[in-house]
N, C-alpha and C positions, 0 to 999 in steps of 0.2 A: 525788314525788305528794303532792299536797293534801290535806286535810283534806277528806270528801265536805260538799259547798256548792252544791247544787241550786237553783236560783232557785225561786222563790217562787209556783209556777205554780197556777193555778183550773182542776183537768181540768173541763171539761163536753162532754167527746166520749162515745164510748159505753162508755165505760170500758176501762181502770182509774179509778179516780175519785180522789179525796183520802181517804183513813183518819178514822176517827173518832178524836180525838186520844188517847182512852182504850184503843181498839186498838193504835195503835202505842205507847203505856206500857207494853201488856202485853207487847208481843214483846220488851221488853227485861229480861222478869223473868229473873234466876237460873236455867241447868237444874237439871236432876237425873236420878238414872236412870231408865230406861227401865221398870224394876219395881220400883223404890220405889214403897211403898204410897200415896205422896199422888202419885204420875203416874199410876198406874192408878187413882187414886181420881177424877183429871180426867178421865182418859179412860170413866171411868162417866156424870160430869157430862157432859161432850158429849155424849154418848151419847143422854141424858135431853133436854136441851136441845134438839137438834136434832128431835128427835121432835116439838117442840112447832111449831119451825118448819118441819119438812114436815106438820105437823098428820096426825100419823100415830101409830099403836100398834106400826107394826114393832119387832121387836124388833132387828134385824139395822140401826141406823143407825149410822154410822159415820162416818172419814175417810178418804178415797184420800191418801196424801203425794204432791202435785202440784198442778199448776193443773188448771183445771177440764176439761180434755181431758182428763188423768188419768183423771179420774172418770167419763165417754165411757166411755175407754176399756176400763176394768176391767170396769165393764157389759156393755157388747157383748162382749169377749174371752173373759169369763169364761161365756156362754151361749150362746154361739154355734159349733158344730162344723163342720167343715167340708160344703158341701152347703147347709146348712140355709137357707129362705128367707127373707129379711127383706126386711118393705114398708118403704120411707121415703119418706114425702110431703115434699116439696122446694117452702118459698117462699122461699129465700133461701142466702145462703150455707154457713149452716151445718148445713140439710138436707146441703147436699153433704158436707160434713164428718163427720156420720152415716154416709150411704154410704159414704166411699174407707174408713173403720173400719169398719166391718163386711164389708167387701171384701178387707181385708188380714185379717180372720178366718176367710174362707176362705168366705164366705154367697155364697149365691146373692139377690146385692140386687136388686128389683125396686122402681122408684120412679114413683111420679105426682109432677106441677110442678104447681105454683099461681105464672101470673106475678107478678112482686116487686111488692111493694104490696097482694100481698091474700093471703086466706086459703084454707083446705078448709073445707068443710061436709061435717059428719059422715056424708051419705048416700057422698058420693064416694070418704071414707074406707071403709065400709063395702064399697062396693061393688068399691073394690079390693081391698079382704080376700077376699074371696068369688071374686073370679079369680084371684088370686096365692097363695092359703092359706097365708099364713109363719107362720114358728114366732115371728118379733117384730116389733109394729110399734114402730118409733123414730121419733119427732118430737118437732121441736123446742117448745116455745111459745112463747117469745118471744125473735125473730132481730133481733139488731141492727142485722144488714144492709139492712134494712127497715123495722125498727123496729113492726113488726109482729107480733101479740100471738094465736097461734091456741088457738084455743076449745078445751077439752079436756073439758068434764065430759059428752061425751056419750058420749066414746070410749071410755073403761074399759067401757062396759057392752057396747058393740058388741066389745070386742075379746073378752070373758069368755063371748058366749054362741058365738064362733067360736073359744075356747079357741087364742086369741093373748095372747103377753106383750106386756106394754104397756111400754114405757118414753119416759120423756120427760128432757131437758134443759133447765133453766127458769135455769139460770146467768144470764141477763140480765133474767130476769123476776122470781126470787122476793124476798119482803120488800116490791116496790111494787106487784107484782099480785096480784091472787088465784090459793090454789093451795092444792088440797086433797088431798093425796094418798089416804086413807081413802076421800073421800066420791067421789071420783072414779073408783077403784078403780086406783088404781095399781099395776104391780107394781115397777119400777125409777123412780128417780130421782136424777141428780147433778146439783151448783151447784159456783159458785164463790164467791169470796167479793168479788169486786173491782166487784162492781156494788150492788144494792141494801144487803144487808150490810155493806158501808159498810170490808170490808179491801182488803189486798192481795191477789193474785195467790200461789197456792203450796200451798192446801188445796181438796179437792173433797169436800166433806159429799154422801154418800149415803144413802138410805135403798130398802129390800128387803121385799119381799112377803115370806112364807110359803113363798106357790108359786116366786117365784124363786128363793128358797134350798136347796127342794127339787131344782127343775131342776139348779143347781149344783153342787150334793154330788153328786148323780149323776156327778159328773169327778173329784171327788176325791183330790189327787194329793199326799201328802207326802214334801219333797225326803229325800234320803237322809241329810241330815246332823244331819236334827232329827226324824227317823220314829222311833216308840216303837213297842213291841209292838201294843200296841192301836188303831194306825193300821192302816185298810183302804181299797185303794183303791178307787175307784167303777167301775161297771161301762161309763161315759161316755169319752170320748176326754180324754187330757190337754191341760189350758188350755193355751193357746200360749204362752201370758206365766208367767212368776215372777212377775214383781214386781206383775205385777196381776191374780195367781191372787185369786179373792174368795174358796174355802171357808178356803184358809191365811190370807187375812186377818182373816175372820172368827174363827178359831181366836185369830189374836193377839190380838183386842178381845175375846173371849170368857173364860170360867174358866180353861180351858187355856193363856192368854198363851202359845201358840205362838210359837215365834222368829224370825217372819217376817222382818223387815225392825227396825231401829231407828225409831222413832216421831221424827218430824220436831217436837223437841218445843213450839220457839217458836211456829210456824206452828198447833200444837195451841192453845197460850194465846191466840193470836191468834186464833181461829175459837170458840173458849169465848167471847172476850169480843167478838167478834160477834153471836153468837146471843143473851148477856143483854142488847147494846144493846138490840135487837131487841125483845126478850123483857119488856124493862124499861117499852119505849115501846107493847108490844102491837101484834101484826102488823096487827089491823085499823087503829089509829090512826097504824101507816106506810104502810100501803097509802095510806090517805087524804090523807096528806102527798105522796104521790108523786103523788099525782092531783091536789090543787090545787098543786100548785107545776110537773106537767106542762100545765095546763089554763092557768097564768100564763104559760109559754114560749111556749106555743101561739098565745094570743090575743097575745103580743106578736111573734112572728112573723108574725103577717098582719097587724097595725098597722106594720110598715113595710113594706107592699106586697111581702110573700116568700108564695109557696105552698107549702105543706104537700107534702108526698110519702105517696102510697097513700092505704089508705081510711080515714080516720079514725075509725071506728065499730070498728079493731081495733087504732087504736095501743096502741103499751106507753103507762103513765103516765110511764117515767120517761124515755124519749130521742124527741125529733122528727127527722125527716128533712124540710130541702129544700129547693128546686128551687132551686139556684145561677141568679142570675137573668140573662137575656141581656144581654152585654156585661161583664159581671163574671166577672175572674179569681176563680175561686175559689181558688187554691190561694195566691195572693198575700195575699186575706184573711184566711185562716187563718195563713200567714206574718206577718201586722201583729200580727194578734189574740195571737200567741204573743210572739211578739217586743216589741210596744211593751205589753201590756194584760196580759204575761201568761197568759193563758186559751186552754187547746186545748179545740178543738173537730175532730168527725171528718171525714173523708170517707166513702167506701163502698166496696164491694169490685162484681169484675164487670162488671156492665152498668151500674152504676151508678157507679161510679168518675170521679170528676169530673163527676158530674152533680147530687149534692146534696151538704148538708152533715149529719152527724147533730149534734144537739144534745143532750146528757143531763143530767134533772137526777136524781139517784141519789143514795142514800146520806147522805153527808155533806154533801153539795152539795145536795140538795133544800130549798136553805131560799130566803127572799126574796132576800135581799141576795145572791145567785150571779148567782137569773134576773134582777134588775134590774141588776147590773153586767154581766153578760153582752149583754144586750139592747141598755143604752144606748152600752158599747164594739162594737157590731157596726152598727149605728145609725149611729155616726159616721163609721166605713170605708168603710160602703153608700153615704154621702150625700156623702162628700170623693171616694169612687170613682164619681160620676155616677149612683148610682142615683137614682130617683126616689120620693121617701117623705115625709111629714109629719113634719118633727122634731119629736118628744117623743111623740109617738102608740102608738109605740111598750111608752113604761114607761106612758101613759096608757091603753093596754087593759091591760096586765097588771094595773096598780093595781085597776082595774076587776074583772078575776078575785077580788083579795085581798079585797076589799068586797063582795062578792058581787055588784057588777052584770053581773059579764059570763059 
């Protein structure tokens, strides 16, 4: 076996993306014991840092060890009891994922669906809530399968008026698009690191309102091997997952330091550095950077006679969908980009598979040089493949955005 020598890929797809160098450096830091006061100090720092990332005062702000899907599953399996009604508005692949996880938790799941490439109006969601009367609303903010960003600012108020727990997965959007946990009255949010936060997949920051915490505390159950005399069982049914049991995880991250699992130390270092990196830049500034480079990429795509996908008024800042033009072999272009230019872009899923490309500008890769290099490389391949375009116009259009003319 040889030493790890992956090629120098530029990851310009919908995620994962290239990590910030300082994040990679943090991951190589030596381990310490999980109850070392330095380690628990780092855990407390992470909780504080992610309150600022999520724009929240929630005490229950911490990490779930696992990919972003682990965060989704922890939130849903801990609050859903068998038979609970859950409403999932679906506007892409990841709405279907929320539906499946809720079903596996025993929920009675109801869905409303939007055409891929569109989002929901608040009234559509409120009408569905009135009809279904769910316990939980589970809603993706940014769905990279369609590149659409669902507005959330009015949904929290709707949920409070109807006594519904409001959960959102913001893995693909946070750090590159506005997100306001407290202002928008969210009860639970989960994210991953591998998009705009500029880290690897493997840690899932979450934040939980007191309302959510009170709900799941009613299902408190401490496993026999670590149970003490002061622990008492909740009145609700036992959470079906031990690993994703949020009440026990809260006690691990809290003052009791309940020995629920061994924290993934290197990923904690990584998540800590991702948050510090974002906050040093400034959340507002990071969103503006993603918006700038996203606009430049979009302008360049349009400049090479390509049609963007979906309702552009609701496009995420950090990824654009592109219709693969007639007569062009989309997978062959992706293969050439990867192997001749070391650039990765994505296709999509379900009804969009093979019909659109997805090109990301996020995290460490939301930069002018990466945008221009990707546009120039894609233009070269399309021109050589017979697609009609004006050579150089894609770069000119992107430069117009950077110069304030676009």
